[in-house]
N, C-alpha and C positions, 0 to 999 in steps of 0.2 A: 283260231279258236282251239278248246284240245275236245275229239271229240272219242277219243277213249277213257271207257270207265276202268275206277282204278280198287284193288282186289287187294283186302289185307291178307297173304297169306298164314299158312295155317304155322310151317316153318316158324316165321317170323316169331309167332306169339305163342310159341310149346309151349314154355310154363304156366300158359294159364290155361284155364278152364273155354268153355266153348263160349259160353254164353257169353262169359268176361269179353272175350276174343271180338264178341261182337259188337258189342255196348260202345269196347274201346272201339272200332270204325267205326262208330255213328259220329263216335264225341268230335274225329280228331279227321273226319271230311273223308273217309270212306266211302262208297257206295255198295260194294260188295266184300263178299271175304270168301276166304279155301275154306276149308272145316276138315278135317284129318279123322277118318274114321276107323281105319283100323293104322295099328305104331306101323310107324318106317323101322324100327328096329329093336330090339330088346330092354335099350335104352332108354326108348323113352316112353314119357306119360300114356297109360291104357283110361279116357276118357268113359268110356265104357261108352259107344258113340253108337250100336250096333243093335237096331231094332228099336220095341216101347219103351226103353230103360227111360229111368228118371233125372239123367242127363238131355236125353233125345227131347223129350219133354220140354225142357226146364232152355235149352237152346232155339228151341222152337214158337217159345213165349219169347225170349229178345228178340230171334229174327220177327216176331209180328211184331211187339213193342217198338223196333227201332225204325224198321222201313227198309233194314238192309235186305240184298240178297246174297244166294250163295253161288260164287260163281264155278265154283269147282269142288269135286271131292278127292279124297288121295286115300292110299295106296294101293295100288293093287300092282301081284309081280306076275308076269308067264316064267314061269319056273318049269321047269321039268316035271315037278310032281302035279303041276296047272289044278287043278279041280273049281270047278264050277260050281255045282249046287251048293258046297262048301259057300262063296260066293251070293248066294240072293236075298240072303241077310242084310250087304254092302248096296244094291243094287236098290233093294225095296226104302231101307233108309235114304238113300245119297236123294228118289225119287220123290219118298220125304219130303226131304228138303226142298224141294223143289228148284235139285240142283238141273246143268245140261253135260255138265266136263270131267271126267273123269281121268286123270293122271295112270297114266300105267307104266309101270319102270315094262325093261327087258333083263329076263334073268337066267337065260339059257342060247344056251350056241347054236340048239339043233334049232338049223331054219325051219327047216320041214310039220316037223314039230308043236315047236313056238308060232307059226303061222297057222297052226292046225288050232290050239285054244285060243288066239286072239280073235279067229275068226267066228267062233261060239262065242269067246266076251260080247265083239261089238253086234255080233247078232241078238244074243240076250238081253243084250242093252238098249237095245231097241225100242224092244218090247216098255224100257219104263224112261224111255224120251233123253235114253244117256247114251255120248258122244261120249266115247275113249282118245283119251289122244298121248300116245306113244313120247315118252322121256327122254332121249338119250342122252347118256351121264358116263366122261370117257373113263370110269372102272365097270363096268358092266360089259357083258355079250352087245348089249344092243349102243355102241360109242355117239356113233355120226350119224346127222340128219339123212343119207345113205343109205346104212345101216337100216334107218326108221321105212323110209322111200322103197327098201328089199324087201323089210316084209311085209308093208304094207301089199304090197303087188303078191309076194306070195301068201297073204291068206284069203286075194282075193274079192275082198273086202270093199268097200266105195266110204265107207260114212265113218273111216278112220282118222285119226287126227295126230299132226306134231305136231310137239310142247318143244319151241325154243326158251330154252334159258337161257341172260346171259354170260354164266359162269361157265358150264357145258358147254355152250358153245364155243368162245375162246380157247379154253382150255382142249378140250377138243380139235385145238387147228382148223376150224372149220375159214370161210372165208365168204362176204359178206354176200358173193356173186352165186355161189352159191342156193341162198333164199332166195336166186329167181328158177330155181328148179322145180318150187315147193306152189305148189298149186293155193291160190286165197281159198278156197275151197277146205283145203285141207291145217290153214292159220285159222285156228278157234281163235288161241289167247295166249300170251305169251310173259315170263317171267322175270321180273327186272332184280337186280339187283348190279354191285359194285366191286371189285377186289384188284391185287396190284398185279398188274400188270407183266411177273414175272412169273412164272406157271410152277406150283413146289415139286422140287424134287423127286419127291418120292408118292407113291402111290397111293400109304394113310394120312400123310398129310392132305393130298389132296384132297382127299373125304373128309379132311380133317373141317380143311376150309371152305368145301362148302353143305357139310348138315352146320358148321357151328364158329365160323367166321369169317363172317364176309363182308360186303364195307359198305355201309350208306351212299348210292346214286351217288357220283360227283368226289368223292374221296379217294376213287380207286387211277385201276390206268387200265379201263375197260370202257372200250372205241361204243359208247354204250349209244350216243345219239346218231352214231354210224347204224346201228345196227336197229333202234326205231326207225329210222330212215329207213329202211331201204324191206322195214313188215310193211302189210298196210297199215293205212292212216286212221284204222275205228277199231285195229285189236286189240282185245280188253288188254290190261297190262294189270298180273296181277303179281303183287312186292313182297318176293323171298329174301330176305336180307341175315338171316339167323348173327346177334353180333355178338361176338366178346367182350374180355378190361372191362373199364370204365367204362361206353358206351352199351355194353349183354349186361353192367349193373343199373342198370336207370332204370326207371317204374316202367312199367309195359304201356299205359303213355305216354309215357311223355318221348318211349322210342319211337313208340306212331308214330306220335306225332311229327318227329325227326324225316322219316322216312319218305311223307305222307310230305311236307312243306319242299323236301328233295326232289323228291322222283317228279312235283309241276316245271322242271327247264328242261325238262325231256321227253313231254308229253306236246 
């Protein structure tokens, strides 16, 4: 029996506004969504998702209308110029959506500074019922699961998770045995996708594939069954699959349905 909840990630539906993403999730079988409150890059759409905006109110209405819940919000970055006060609107809005998990990227190679900023962020999150989750990505300063563990230890905080994303996990050269070193309490959700087994040869292609051209689970060459078997049986799954080409040109609801259906054999 499937014990995992299934969430439709923001990156999968970045071309539609959050209220539409929520309605699509409800229509295609998902129980949760991940919402992007801050754009990840200058090229991403900004849906005005901080504070008491019209879009925030419309998103709240869609959640109430459908019964869909928010699994996670994104994206916060640990950068050299990290400024916690500027992130208060993000934390407040995340709490308003009744989110519990926050995706955090590591973009600072100065360990002590990054750890101090992470500690401040984790402590601030507690007041809003939010847990920070570090996502290792091979082109960032935080490349591997070990990097995430080192940063958490240096922060001195215990309420910080590690987010395993299938494509980043395999592209970073991780092995399934490394997952056994992560305490179950640090695993709050994972991101599922597929990709070609062969890694891209350049960083530019690596980033493009991760942000824009992943594959439907089962249509690539990643060991998804092995990865999920190595993770806790009830760990929530977020489907993060930005598609390119003909599949990417399909209507958003059709894409979501394809992904929901494909995910079933891995749960």
